[in-house]
N, C-alpha and C positions, 0 to 999 in steps of 0.2 A: 527361365525358369525365374528370373527375379521382377525380369517386365510387368508392367498395370495393363492388364486388358481394360476391356468396356465393360464386358461384366465384372466385373475385381466390383470398378466405384459405383456399378447403377448396386450391388449389395451395399457395400459404404453407406449408399445415402438411402436403401431403404432402412440399412440396420436404425445411421443417425436419426432418424425420421418417427423410428416407434422405438428408440429409446427418451430424445427432447422431446417430443411434439412434432408441428406444423407449427404452431404460434411461436414455442420459443426460439426454435432453428436463426430467423432474420437478426432478433434481439440478443442470443451472443456472436449472428457472425457482424455487427454492429458494433457491439464492448469489442469486441477484440480487434478491429479496425482500429476502432479510436485507442485502444494501450498501444496497437504496433508507432501507431501519430506519437503517442505522445517518451514513446521511445524513441523516435528517431528525433523529437524535437530536445531533447534530451543530450543526446552521445553527440549532435553536432552543433547544439550550449557546453557542451563538457572540449570538443575539440578547440573551437572560439573560442575557450579562455584562456587557450594554453598558447595563441599565437599569437599577443601581445600582453612584454606586459605594464607596457605606458595604462593600460585598459585596469590591468589589478590595481596599479598606486591611484588608479584614480577610484578606482573602488574600496580601497581600503583607505584612503584620504575620507569620502563621506563614511565611512563608521567609524573614523574615528573624532569624529566632530559629534555624532548621538552621547545622550547621557543616556544612563539605566536608569530606569523606573524608583522611586521609591521603595524602600522596602516595609510591609506594614507587616508591625509583629503579631506574630500567632499566636494564638488566642485556646492552647491545649489543657484540655482535664483530663487527670489520670484517671485509667482505666477504673475503674471500682474496686478492692483484696473482697478476689473470693475463695471458700477459706474451700481445700479440694475433696476433704471428707465433707462435711454441710455439701455440693455438690453432684457426689455423687450417691451422698442419700435420697436429695431431690428431684433424682433423675426417678429411683428405682419407686 
């Protein structure tokens, strides 16, 4: 009862082509593949980061050598004061 039969797959393919169009399906499959590759690389990177503490120490030393950028003063102008009564009269 729960098995997928060949005609089930054929109906699914026909529905996908009708919904998305034949031109968009290859692009969607390509972007899905790229996303899966990115996820795989990121999870592999997370696993590799957790294996050695020496790498973490080197990264921490590199981060400590950096200097923050100087902060530029931000010029903010105060918003204009609007009388609520006058504003409601302008709308009408």
